[in-house]
PDB file of all heavy atoms in Angstrom:
ATOM      1  N   MET A   1    -161.653  44.902  27.967  1.00  0.00           N
ATOM      2  CA  MET A   1    -160.704  45.082  28.953  1.00  0.00           C
ATOM      3  C   MET A   1    -161.313  45.885  30.231  1.00  0.00           C
ATOM      4  O   MET A   1    -161.930  46.857  30.023  1.00  0.00           O
ATOM      5  CB  MET A   1    -159.460  45.867  28.388  1.00  0.00           C
ATOM      6  CG  MET A   1    -158.726  45.148  27.394  1.00  0.00           C
ATOM      7  SD  MET A   1    -157.265  46.190  26.826  1.00  0.00           S
ATOM      8  CE  MET A   1    -156.518  45.091  25.777  1.00  0.00           C
ATOM      9  N   SER A   2    -160.942  45.277  31.360  1.00  0.00           N
ATOM     10  CA  SER A   2    -161.554  45.907  32.489  1.00  0.00           C
ATOM     11  C   SER A   2    -160.583  46.933  33.085  1.00  0.00           C
ATOM     12  O   SER A   2    -159.348  46.900  32.767  1.00  0.00           O
ATOM     13  CB  SER A   2    -161.830  44.844  33.561  1.00  0.00           C
ATOM     14  OG  SER A   2    -160.789  44.221  33.979  1.00  0.00           O
ATOM     15  N   ALA A   3    -161.029  47.792  33.995  1.00  0.00           N
ATOM     16  CA  ALA A   3    -160.091  48.811  34.637  1.00  0.00           C
ATOM     17  C   ALA A   3    -159.100  48.134  35.504  1.00  0.00           C
ATOM     18  O   ALA A   3    -158.040  48.750  35.682  1.00  0.00           O
ATOM     19  CB  ALA A   3    -161.001  49.758  35.399  1.00  0.00           C
ATOM     20  N   GLU A   4    -159.344  46.910  35.910  1.00  0.00           N
ATOM     21  CA  GLU A   4    -158.346  46.255  36.931  1.00  0.00           C
ATOM     22  C   GLU A   4    -157.117  45.757  36.094  1.00  0.00           C
ATOM     23  O   GLU A   4    -156.058  45.463  36.718  1.00  0.00           O
ATOM     24  CB  GLU A   4    -159.048  45.081  37.596  1.00  0.00           C
ATOM     25  CG  GLU A   4    -159.965  45.469  38.541  1.00  0.00           C
ATOM     26  CD  GLU A   4    -161.433  45.746  37.958  1.00  0.00           C
ATOM     27  OE1 GLU A   4    -161.554  45.360  36.742  1.00  0.00           O
ATOM     28  OE2 GLU A   4    -162.256  46.376  38.544  1.00  0.00           O
ATOM     29  N   GLU A   5    -157.179  45.613  34.744  1.00  0.00           N
ATOM     30  CA  GLU A   5    -156.013  45.163  34.026  1.00  0.00           C
ATOM     31  C   GLU A   5    -155.098  46.254  33.708  1.00  0.00           C
ATOM     32  O   GLU A   5    -153.985  46.014  33.314  1.00  0.00           O
ATOM     33  CB  GLU A   5    -156.527  44.562  32.779  1.00  0.00           C
ATOM     34  CG  GLU A   5    -157.363  43.263  32.831  1.00  0.00           C
ATOM     35  CD  GLU A   5    -157.914  42.805  31.634  1.00  0.00           C
ATOM     36  OE1 GLU A   5    -157.458  43.337  30.571  1.00  0.00           O
ATOM     37  OE2 GLU A   5    -158.806  41.953  31.601  1.00  0.00           O
ATOM     38  N   HIS A   6    -155.424  47.569  33.999  1.00  0.00           N
ATOM     39  CA  HIS A   6    -154.485  48.602  33.741  1.00  0.00           C
ATOM     40  C   HIS A   6    -154.170  49.401  34.927  1.00  0.00           C
ATOM     41  O   HIS A   6    -155.086  49.603  35.777  1.00  0.00           O
ATOM     42  CB  HIS A   6    -155.069  49.458  32.607  1.00  0.00           C
ATOM     43  CG  HIS A   6    -155.427  48.821  31.335  1.00  0.00           C
ATOM     44  ND1 HIS A   6    -154.489  48.412  30.532  1.00  0.00           N
ATOM     45  CD2 HIS A   6    -156.610  48.383  30.821  1.00  0.00           C
ATOM     46  CE1 HIS A   6    -155.016  47.812  29.417  1.00  0.00           C
ATOM     47  NE2 HIS A   6    -156.337  47.828  29.606  1.00  0.00           N
ATOM     48  N   ASP A   7    -152.981  49.803  35.049  1.00  0.00           N
ATOM     49  CA  ASP A   7    -152.629  50.684  36.146  1.00  0.00           C
ATOM     50  C   ASP A   7    -152.765  52.162  35.795  1.00  0.00           C
ATOM     51  O   ASP A   7    -151.957  52.748  34.984  1.00  0.00           O
ATOM     52  CB  ASP A   7    -151.150  50.456  36.568  1.00  0.00           C
ATOM     53  CG  ASP A   7    -150.808  51.180  37.757  1.00  0.00           C
ATOM     54  OD1 ASP A   7    -151.669  51.648  38.582  1.00  0.00           O
ATOM     55  OD2 ASP A   7    -149.562  51.394  38.058  1.00  0.00           O
ATOM     56  N   VAL A   8    -153.968  52.770  36.149  1.00  0.00           N
ATOM     57  CA  VAL A   8    -154.171  54.104  35.740  1.00  0.00           C
ATOM     58  C   VAL A   8    -154.061  55.002  36.965  1.00  0.00           C
ATOM     59  O   VAL A   8    -154.586  56.175  36.854  1.00  0.00           O
ATOM     60  CB  VAL A   8    -155.689  54.248  35.111  1.00  0.00           C
ATOM     61  CG1 VAL A   8    -155.574  53.497  33.787  1.00  0.00           C
ATOM     62  CG2 VAL A   8    -156.691  53.778  36.098  1.00  0.00           C
ATOM     63  N   SER A   9    -153.568  54.618  38.065  1.00  0.00           N
ATOM     64  CA  SER A   9    -153.468  55.472  39.182  1.00  0.00           C
ATOM     65  C   SER A   9    -152.695  56.687  39.001  1.00  0.00           C
ATOM     66  O   SER A   9    -153.000  57.820  39.456  1.00  0.00           O
ATOM     67  CB  SER A   9    -152.860  54.621  40.453  1.00  0.00           C
ATOM     68  OG  SER A   9    -151.613  54.164  40.138  1.00  0.00           O
ATOM     69  N   GLY A  10    -151.565  56.629  38.218  1.00  0.00           N
ATOM     70  CA  GLY A  10    -150.695  57.728  37.892  1.00  0.00           C
ATOM     71  C   GLY A  10    -151.474  58.792  37.017  1.00  0.00           C
ATOM     72  O   GLY A  10    -151.426  59.949  37.283  1.00  0.00           O
ATOM     73  N   THR A  11    -152.245  58.261  36.136  1.00  0.00           N
ATOM     74  CA  THR A  11    -153.132  59.124  35.288  1.00  0.00           C
ATOM     75  C   THR A  11    -154.099  59.865  36.129  1.00  0.00           C
ATOM     76  O   THR A  11    -154.350  61.076  35.900  1.00  0.00           O
ATOM     77  CB  THR A  11    -153.680  58.358  34.173  1.00  0.00           C
ATOM     78  OG1 THR A  11    -152.714  57.737  33.360  1.00  0.00           O
ATOM     79  CG2 THR A  11    -154.518  59.248  33.184  1.00  0.00           C
ATOM     80  N   LYS A  12    -154.786  59.201  37.008  1.00  0.00           N
ATOM     81  CA  LYS A  12    -155.778  59.832  37.971  1.00  0.00           C
ATOM     82  C   LYS A  12    -155.054  60.913  38.729  1.00  0.00           C
ATOM     83  O   LYS A  12    -155.646  61.895  38.948  1.00  0.00           O
ATOM     84  CB  LYS A  12    -156.444  58.782  38.825  1.00  0.00           C
ATOM     85  CG  LYS A  12    -157.379  57.852  37.953  1.00  0.00           C
ATOM     86  CD  LYS A  12    -158.045  56.920  38.784  1.00  0.00           C
ATOM     87  CE  LYS A  12    -158.961  55.958  38.128  1.00  0.00           C
ATOM     88  NZ  LYS A  12    -159.614  55.037  39.030  1.00  0.00           N
ATOM     89  N   VAL A  13    -153.848  60.521  39.362  1.00  0.00           N
ATOM     90  CA  VAL A  13    -153.347  61.551  40.127  1.00  0.00           C
ATOM     91  C   VAL A  13    -152.929  62.793  39.261  1.00  0.00           C
ATOM     92  O   VAL A  13    -153.169  63.933  39.757  1.00  0.00           O
ATOM     93  CB  VAL A  13    -151.961  60.978  40.704  1.00  0.00           C
ATOM     94  CG1 VAL A  13    -151.126  62.062  41.328  1.00  0.00           C
ATOM     95  CG2 VAL A  13    -152.358  59.834  41.763  1.00  0.00           C
ATOM     96  N   LEU A  14    -152.361  62.607  38.168  1.00  0.00           N
ATOM     97  CA  LEU A  14    -151.944  63.745  37.333  1.00  0.00           C
ATOM     98  C   LEU A  14    -153.257  64.579  36.911  1.00  0.00           C
ATOM     99  O   LEU A  14    -153.275  65.793  36.951  1.00  0.00           O
ATOM    100  CB  LEU A  14    -151.320  63.268  35.998  1.00  0.00           C
ATOM    101  CG  LEU A  14    -149.846  62.871  36.101  1.00  0.00           C
ATOM    102  CD1 LEU A  14    -149.332  62.299  34.826  1.00  0.00           C
ATOM    103  CD2 LEU A  14    -149.040  63.988  36.687  1.00  0.00           C
ATOM    104  N   CYS A  15    -154.356  63.889  36.683  1.00  0.00           N
ATOM    105  CA  CYS A  15    -155.619  64.597  36.285  1.00  0.00           C
ATOM    106  C   CYS A  15    -156.087  65.396  37.491  1.00  0.00           C
ATOM    107  O   CYS A  15    -156.440  66.637  37.337  1.00  0.00           O
ATOM    108  CB  CYS A  15    -156.596  63.496  35.918  1.00  0.00           C
ATOM    109  SG  CYS A  15    -158.355  64.209  35.393  1.00  0.00           S
ATOM    110  N   PHE A  16    -155.974  64.778  38.683  1.00  0.00           N
ATOM    111  CA  PHE A  16    -156.535  65.579  39.870  1.00  0.00           C
ATOM    112  C   PHE A  16    -155.606  66.680  40.277  1.00  0.00           C
ATOM    113  O   PHE A  16    -156.101  67.812  40.616  1.00  0.00           O
ATOM    114  CB  PHE A  16    -156.649  64.616  41.075  1.00  0.00           C
ATOM    115  CG  PHE A  16    -157.925  63.771  41.033  1.00  0.00           C
ATOM    116  CD1 PHE A  16    -157.765  62.415  41.108  1.00  0.00           C
ATOM    117  CD2 PHE A  16    -159.131  64.350  40.815  1.00  0.00           C
ATOM    118  CE1 PHE A  16    -158.934  61.518  40.963  1.00  0.00           C
ATOM    119  CE2 PHE A  16    -160.282  63.631  40.709  1.00  0.00           C
ATOM    120  CZ  PHE A  16    -160.144  62.106  40.762  1.00  0.00           C
ATOM    121  N   VAL A  17    -154.398  66.547  39.975  1.00  0.00           N
ATOM    122  CA  VAL A  17    -153.427  67.619  40.367  1.00  0.00           C
ATOM    123  C   VAL A  17    -153.600  68.800  39.264  1.00  0.00           C
ATOM    124  O   VAL A  17    -153.707  69.958  39.695  1.00  0.00           O
ATOM    125  CB  VAL A  17    -151.877  67.100  40.181  1.00  0.00           C
ATOM    126  CG1 VAL A  17    -151.001  68.308  40.186  1.00  0.00           C
ATOM    127  CG2 VAL A  17    -151.645  66.202  41.444  1.00  0.00           C
ATOM    128  N   TRP A  18    -153.947  68.357  38.074  1.00  0.00           N
ATOM    129  CA  TRP A  18    -154.101  69.443  36.995  1.00  0.00           C
ATOM    130  C   TRP A  18    -155.458  70.124  37.251  1.00  0.00           C
ATOM    131  O   TRP A  18    -155.520  71.439  37.224  1.00  0.00           O
ATOM    132  CB  TRP A  18    -154.186  68.821  35.603  1.00  0.00           C
ATOM    133  CG  TRP A  18    -154.339  69.863  34.513  1.00  0.00           C
ATOM    134  CD1 TRP A  18    -153.287  70.434  33.875  1.00  0.00           C
ATOM    135  CD2 TRP A  18    -155.611  70.267  34.057  1.00  0.00           C
ATOM    136  NE1 TRP A  18    -153.866  71.314  32.938  1.00  0.00           N
ATOM    137  CE2 TRP A  18    -155.260  71.370  33.001  1.00  0.00           C
ATOM    138  CE3 TRP A  18    -156.928  70.061  34.171  1.00  0.00           C
ATOM    139  CZ2 TRP A  18    -156.164  71.962  32.184  1.00  0.00           C
ATOM    140  CZ3 TRP A  18    -157.875  70.717  33.440  1.00  0.00           C
ATOM    141  CH2 TRP A  18    -157.479  71.707  32.415  1.00  0.00           C
ATOM    142  N   LEU A  19    -156.468  69.428  37.723  1.00  0.00           N
ATOM    143  CA  LEU A  19    -157.743  70.061  38.034  1.00  0.00           C
ATOM    144  C   LEU A  19    -157.677  70.980  39.180  1.00  0.00           C
ATOM    145  O   LEU A  19    -158.148  72.066  39.145  1.00  0.00           O
ATOM    146  CB  LEU A  19    -158.826  68.979  38.331  1.00  0.00           C
ATOM    147  CG  LEU A  19    -159.361  68.294  36.994  1.00  0.00           C
ATOM    148  CD1 LEU A  19    -160.348  67.123  37.419  1.00  0.00           C
ATOM    149  CD2 LEU A  19    -160.109  69.259  36.136  1.00  0.00           C
ATOM    150  N   ALA A  20    -156.808  70.506  40.242  1.00  0.00           N
ATOM    151  CA  ALA A  20    -156.634  71.406  41.409  1.00  0.00           C
ATOM    152  C   ALA A  20    -155.925  72.675  41.015  1.00  0.00           C
ATOM    153  O   ALA A  20    -156.294  73.725  41.459  1.00  0.00           O
ATOM    154  CB  ALA A  20    -155.845  70.571  42.475  1.00  0.00           C
ATOM    155  N   TRP A  21    -154.972  72.492  40.200  1.00  0.00           N
ATOM    156  CA  TRP A  21    -154.134  73.710  39.771  1.00  0.00           C
ATOM    157  C   TRP A  21    -155.013  74.650  38.970  1.00  0.00           C
ATOM    158  O   TRP A  21    -155.039  75.794  39.179  1.00  0.00           O
ATOM    159  CB  TRP A  21    -152.927  73.234  38.975  1.00  0.00           C
ATOM    160  CG  TRP A  21    -152.067  74.387  38.361  1.00  0.00           C
ATOM    161  CD1 TRP A  21    -151.924  74.709  37.082  1.00  0.00           C
ATOM    162  CD2 TRP A  21    -151.302  75.336  39.254  1.00  0.00           C
ATOM    163  NE1 TRP A  21    -151.049  75.788  37.058  1.00  0.00           N
ATOM    164  CE2 TRP A  21    -150.714  76.207  38.279  1.00  0.00           C
ATOM    165  CE3 TRP A  21    -151.162  75.429  40.567  1.00  0.00           C
ATOM    166  CZ2 TRP A  21    -149.876  77.210  38.792  1.00  0.00           C
ATOM    167  CZ3 TRP A  21    -150.386  76.541  40.999  1.00  0.00           C
ATOM    168  CH2 TRP A  21    -149.808  77.340  40.077  1.00  0.00           C
ATOM    169  N   PHE A  22    -155.831  74.051  38.070  1.00  0.00           N
ATOM    170  CA  PHE A  22    -156.748  74.914  37.284  1.00  0.00           C
ATOM    171  C   PHE A  22    -157.756  75.631  38.144  1.00  0.00           C
ATOM    172  O   PHE A  22    -157.869  76.957  37.909  1.00  0.00           O
ATOM    173  CB  PHE A  22    -157.470  73.893  36.209  1.00  0.00           C
ATOM    174  CG  PHE A  22    -158.583  74.703  35.484  1.00  0.00           C
ATOM    175  CD1 PHE A  22    -158.144  75.396  34.233  1.00  0.00           C
ATOM    176  CD2 PHE A  22    -159.919  74.671  35.789  1.00  0.00           C
ATOM    177  CE1 PHE A  22    -159.053  76.102  33.492  1.00  0.00           C
ATOM    178  CE2 PHE A  22    -160.804  75.354  35.081  1.00  0.00           C
ATOM    179  CZ  PHE A  22    -160.440  76.073  33.865  1.00  0.00           C
ATOM    180  N   PHE A  23    -158.428  75.002  39.102  1.00  0.00           N
ATOM    181  CA  PHE A  23    -159.308  75.723  39.936  1.00  0.00           C
ATOM    182  C   PHE A  23    -158.617  76.690  40.762  1.00  0.00           C
ATOM    183  O   PHE A  23    -159.162  77.781  41.066  1.00  0.00           O
ATOM    184  CB  PHE A  23    -160.095  74.735  40.787  1.00  0.00           C
ATOM    185  CG  PHE A  23    -161.136  74.002  40.008  1.00  0.00           C
ATOM    186  CD1 PHE A  23    -161.132  72.553  39.891  1.00  0.00           C
ATOM    187  CD2 PHE A  23    -162.150  74.633  39.381  1.00  0.00           C
ATOM    188  CE1 PHE A  23    -162.107  71.955  39.167  1.00  0.00           C
ATOM    189  CE2 PHE A  23    -163.081  74.009  38.520  1.00  0.00           C
ATOM    190  CZ  PHE A  23    -163.055  72.595  38.459  1.00  0.00           C
ATOM    191  N   PHE A  24    -157.391  76.411  41.236  1.00  0.00           N
ATOM    192  CA  PHE A  24    -156.613  77.403  42.045  1.00  0.00           C
ATOM    193  C   PHE A  24    -156.439  78.710  41.216  1.00  0.00           C
ATOM    194  O   PHE A  24    -156.684  79.788  41.719  1.00  0.00           O
ATOM    195  CB  PHE A  24    -155.392  76.787  42.468  1.00  0.00           C
ATOM    196  CG  PHE A  24    -154.439  77.863  43.087  1.00  0.00           C
ATOM    197  CD1 PHE A  24    -154.688  78.144  44.433  1.00  0.00           C
ATOM    198  CD2 PHE A  24    -153.275  78.229  42.474  1.00  0.00           C
ATOM    199  CE1 PHE A  24    -153.744  79.121  44.953  1.00  0.00           C
ATOM    200  CE2 PHE A  24    -152.394  79.207  43.065  1.00  0.00           C
ATOM    201  CZ  PHE A  24    -152.713  79.636  44.285  1.00  0.00           C
ATOM    202  N   LEU A  25    -155.842  78.506  39.975  1.00  0.00           N
ATOM    203  CA  LEU A  25    -155.700  79.625  39.027  1.00  0.00           C
ATOM    204  C   LEU A  25    -157.040  80.367  38.762  1.00  0.00           C
ATOM    205  O   LEU A  25    -157.045  81.641  38.730  1.00  0.00           O
ATOM    206  CB  LEU A  25    -155.064  79.221  37.837  1.00  0.00           C
ATOM    207  CG  LEU A  25    -153.522  78.696  37.892  1.00  0.00           C
ATOM    208  CD1 LEU A  25    -153.053  78.380  36.514  1.00  0.00           C
ATOM    209  CD2 LEU A  25    -152.790  79.959  38.454  1.00  0.00           C
ATOM    210  N   TYR A  26    -158.077  79.618  38.576  1.00  0.00           N
ATOM    211  CA  TYR A  26    -159.380  80.265  38.165  1.00  0.00           C
ATOM    212  C   TYR A  26    -159.847  81.044  39.377  1.00  0.00           C
ATOM    213  O   TYR A  26    -160.270  82.246  39.148  1.00  0.00           O
ATOM    214  CB  TYR A  26    -160.414  79.095  37.952  1.00  0.00           C
ATOM    215  CG  TYR A  26    -161.756  79.686  37.606  1.00  0.00           C
ATOM    216  CD1 TYR A  26    -162.062  79.916  36.220  1.00  0.00           C
ATOM    217  CD2 TYR A  26    -162.853  79.802  38.513  1.00  0.00           C
ATOM    218  CE1 TYR A  26    -163.296  80.422  35.823  1.00  0.00           C
ATOM    219  CE2 TYR A  26    -164.002  80.266  38.236  1.00  0.00           C
ATOM    220  CZ  TYR A  26    -164.228  80.570  36.854  1.00  0.00           C
ATOM    221  OH  TYR A  26    -165.460  81.104  36.446  1.00  0.00           O
ATOM    222  N   ALA A  27    -159.710  80.513  40.581  1.00  0.00           N
ATOM    223  CA  ALA A  27    -160.198  81.271  41.831  1.00  0.00           C
ATOM    224  C   ALA A  27    -159.317  82.559  42.065  1.00  0.00           C
ATOM    225  O   ALA A  27    -159.834  83.624  42.365  1.00  0.00           O
ATOM    226  CB  ALA A  27    -160.078  80.412  43.021  1.00  0.00           C
ATOM    227  N   THR A  28    -157.894  82.387  41.851  1.00  0.00           N
ATOM    228  CA  THR A  28    -157.074  83.592  42.090  1.00  0.00           C
ATOM    229  C   THR A  28    -157.260  84.633  41.073  1.00  0.00           C
ATOM    230  O   THR A  28    -157.420  85.847  41.430  1.00  0.00           O
ATOM    231  CB  THR A  28    -155.607  83.174  42.308  1.00  0.00           C
ATOM    232  OG1 THR A  28    -155.361  82.404  41.026  1.00  0.00           O
ATOM    233  CG2 THR A  28    -155.363  82.356  43.358  1.00  0.00           C
ATOM    234  N   ASN A  29    -157.469  84.260  39.827  1.00  0.00           N
ATOM    235  CA  ASN A  29    -157.744  85.167  38.719  1.00  0.00           C
ATOM    236  C   ASN A  29    -159.114  85.827  38.978  1.00  0.00           C
ATOM    237  O   ASN A  29    -159.281  87.091  38.797  1.00  0.00           O
ATOM    238  CB  ASN A  29    -157.678  84.568  37.303  1.00  0.00           C
ATOM    239  CG  ASN A  29    -156.208  84.379  36.990  1.00  0.00           C
ATOM    240  OD1 ASN A  29    -155.335  85.193  37.166  1.00  0.00           O
ATOM    241  ND2 ASN A  29    -155.929  83.175  36.409  1.00  0.00           N
ATOM    242  N   TRP A  30    -160.114  85.036  39.407  1.00  0.00           N
ATOM    243  CA  TRP A  30    -161.430  85.661  39.648  1.00  0.00           C
ATOM    244  C   TRP A  30    -161.422  86.680  40.782  1.00  0.00           C
ATOM    245  O   TRP A  30    -161.993  87.752  40.676  1.00  0.00           O
ATOM    246  CB  TRP A  30    -162.391  84.551  39.982  1.00  0.00           C
ATOM    247  CG  TRP A  30    -163.848  85.007  40.120  1.00  0.00           C
ATOM    248  CD1 TRP A  30    -164.743  85.165  39.078  1.00  0.00           C
ATOM    249  CD2 TRP A  30    -164.466  85.381  41.274  1.00  0.00           C
ATOM    250  NE1 TRP A  30    -165.879  85.632  39.600  1.00  0.00           N
ATOM    251  CE2 TRP A  30    -165.772  85.705  41.000  1.00  0.00           C
ATOM    252  CE3 TRP A  30    -164.001  85.361  42.645  1.00  0.00           C
ATOM    253  CZ2 TRP A  30    -166.705  86.145  41.873  1.00  0.00           C
ATOM    254  CZ3 TRP A  30    -164.952  85.874  43.568  1.00  0.00           C
ATOM    255  CH2 TRP A  30    -166.296  86.262  43.203  1.00  0.00           C
ATOM    256  N   MET A  31    -160.610  86.418  41.816  1.00  0.00           N
ATOM    257  CA  MET A  31    -160.436  87.371  42.959  1.00  0.00           C
ATOM    258  C   MET A  31    -159.790  88.597  42.500  1.00  0.00           C
ATOM    259  O   MET A  31    -160.182  89.654  42.768  1.00  0.00           O
ATOM    260  CB  MET A  31    -159.687  86.776  43.989  1.00  0.00           C
ATOM    261  CG  MET A  31    -160.544  85.633  44.755  1.00  0.00           C
ATOM    262  SD  MET A  31    -162.016  86.212  45.568  1.00  0.00           S
ATOM    263  CE  MET A  31    -161.276  87.095  46.987  1.00  0.00           C
ATOM    264  N   ALA A  32    -158.711  88.460  41.580  1.00  0.00           N
ATOM    265  CA  ALA A  32    -157.918  89.654  41.150  1.00  0.00           C
ATOM    266  C   ALA A  32    -158.878  90.508  40.233  1.00  0.00           C
ATOM    267  O   ALA A  32    -158.835  91.702  40.390  1.00  0.00           O
ATOM    268  CB  ALA A  32    -156.790  89.266  40.385  1.00  0.00           C
ATOM    269  N   LEU A  33    -159.638  89.908  39.334  1.00  0.00           N
ATOM    270  CA  LEU A  33    -160.529  90.574  38.569  1.00  0.00           C
ATOM    271  C   LEU A  33    -161.639  91.352  39.243  1.00  0.00           C
ATOM    272  O   LEU A  33    -162.040  92.475  39.029  1.00  0.00           O
ATOM    273  CB  LEU A  33    -161.168  89.774  37.418  1.00  0.00           C
ATOM    274  CG  LEU A  33    -160.294  89.369  36.298  1.00  0.00           C
ATOM    275  CD1 LEU A  33    -161.026  88.322  35.504  1.00  0.00           C
ATOM    276  CD2 LEU A  33    -159.823  90.565  35.535  1.00  0.00           C
ATOM    277  N   SER A  34    -162.063  90.694  40.409  1.00  0.00           N
ATOM    278  CA  SER A  34    -163.253  91.185  41.072  1.00  0.00           C
ATOM    279  C   SER A  34    -162.758  92.481  41.899  1.00  0.00           C
ATOM    280  O   SER A  34    -163.518  93.355  42.238  1.00  0.00           O
ATOM    281  CB  SER A  34    -163.799  90.240  42.174  1.00  0.00           C
ATOM    282  OG  SER A  34    -162.826  89.940  43.225  1.00  0.00           O
ATOM    283  N   GLU A  35    -161.437  92.643  42.165  1.00  0.00           N
ATOM    284  CA  GLU A  35    -160.948  93.803  42.757  1.00  0.00           C
ATOM    285  C   GLU A  35    -160.706  94.963  41.852  1.00  0.00           C
ATOM    286  O   GLU A  35    -160.760  96.064  42.225  1.00  0.00           O
ATOM    287  CB  GLU A  35    -159.516  93.457  43.456  1.00  0.00           C
ATOM    288  CG  GLU A  35    -159.740  92.491  44.656  1.00  0.00           C
ATOM    289  CD  GLU A  35    -158.421  92.114  45.300  1.00  0.00           C
ATOM    290  OE1 GLU A  35    -157.370  92.577  44.704  1.00  0.00           O
ATOM    291  OE2 GLU A  35    -158.360  91.380  46.217  1.00  0.00           O
ATOM    292  N   ASN A  36    -160.504  94.581  40.590  1.00  0.00           N
ATOM    293  CA  ASN A  36    -160.227  95.632  39.589  1.00  0.00           C
ATOM    294  C   ASN A  36    -161.417  95.869  38.696  1.00  0.00           C
ATOM    295  O   ASN A  36    -161.446  97.188  38.125  1.00  0.00           O
ATOM    296  CB  ASN A  36    -159.005  95.085  38.687  1.00  0.00           C
ATOM    297  CG  ASN A  36    -157.724  95.061  39.644  1.00  0.00           C
ATOM    298  OD1 ASN A  36    -157.505  95.872  40.387  1.00  0.00           O
ATOM    299  ND2 ASN A  36    -157.005  94.014  39.227  1.00  0.00           N
ATOM    300  N   TRP A  37    -162.344  95.015  38.511  1.00  0.00           N
ATOM    301  CA  TRP A  37    -163.449  95.355  37.597  1.00  0.00           C
ATOM    302  C   TRP A  37    -164.719  95.532  38.402  1.00  0.00           C
ATOM    303  O   TRP A  37    -165.023  94.721  39.260  1.00  0.00           O
ATOM    304  CB  TRP A  37    -163.680  94.140  36.633  1.00  0.00           C
ATOM    305  CG  TRP A  37    -162.716  94.102  35.529  1.00  0.00           C
ATOM    306  CD1 TRP A  37    -161.499  94.862  35.389  1.00  0.00           C
ATOM    307  CD2 TRP A  37    -162.639  93.100  34.429  1.00  0.00           C
ATOM    308  NE1 TRP A  37    -160.837  94.419  34.314  1.00  0.00           N
ATOM    309  CE2 TRP A  37    -161.479  93.391  33.807  1.00  0.00           C
ATOM    310  CE3 TRP A  37    -163.567  92.138  34.133  1.00  0.00           C
ATOM    311  CZ2 TRP A  37    -161.142  92.635  32.608  1.00  0.00           C
ATOM    312  CZ3 TRP A  37    -163.244  91.485  33.006  1.00  0.00           C
ATOM    313  CH2 TRP A  37    -162.109  91.686  32.198  1.00  0.00           C
ATOM    314  N   PHE A  38    -165.404  96.684  38.295  1.00  0.00           N
ATOM    315  CA  PHE A  38    -166.495  96.893  39.039  1.00  0.00           C
ATOM    316  C   PHE A  38    -167.778  96.657  38.211  1.00  0.00           C
ATOM    317  O   PHE A  38    -168.310  97.520  37.486  1.00  0.00           O
ATOM    318  CB  PHE A  38    -166.549  98.363  39.533  1.00  0.00           C
ATOM    319  CG  PHE A  38    -165.231  98.745  40.388  1.00  0.00           C
ATOM    320  CD1 PHE A  38    -164.226  99.483  39.847  1.00  0.00           C
ATOM    321  CD2 PHE A  38    -165.115  98.275  41.750  1.00  0.00           C
ATOM    322  CE1 PHE A  38    -163.117  99.724  40.534  1.00  0.00           C
ATOM    323  CE2 PHE A  38    -164.028  98.461  42.380  1.00  0.00           C
ATOM    324  CZ  PHE A  38    -162.993  99.117  41.885  1.00  0.00           C
ATOM    325  N   ILE A  39    -168.204  95.460  38.209  1.00  0.00           N
ATOM    326  CA  ILE A  39    -169.351  94.931  37.358  1.00  0.00           C
ATOM    327  C   ILE A  39    -170.522  94.817  38.262  1.00  0.00           C
ATOM    328  O   ILE A  39    -170.454  94.123  39.259  1.00  0.00           O
ATOM    329  CB  ILE A  39    -168.986  93.738  36.606  1.00  0.00           C
ATOM    330  CG1 ILE A  39    -167.813  93.992  35.625  1.00  0.00           C
ATOM    331  CG2 ILE A  39    -170.185  93.219  35.803  1.00  0.00           C
ATOM    332  CD1 ILE A  39    -167.381  92.710  34.967  1.00  0.00           C
ATOM    333  N   GLY A  40    -171.561  95.279  37.946  1.00  0.00           N
ATOM    334  CA  GLY A  40    -172.929  95.092  38.678  1.00  0.00           C
ATOM    335  C   GLY A  40    -172.790  95.868  39.877  1.00  0.00           C
ATOM    336  O   GLY A  40    -173.133  95.579  41.022  1.00  0.00           O
TER     337      GLY A  40
END
């Protein structure tokens, strides 16, 4: 079965939204920790 036979655009959109949200949370938590933890 080829990719053209299936409509996976919704799955791709959900995946990219989840990844964007994950990286947003990762960056904001990293910034918060960098302000409170003095490492190095």
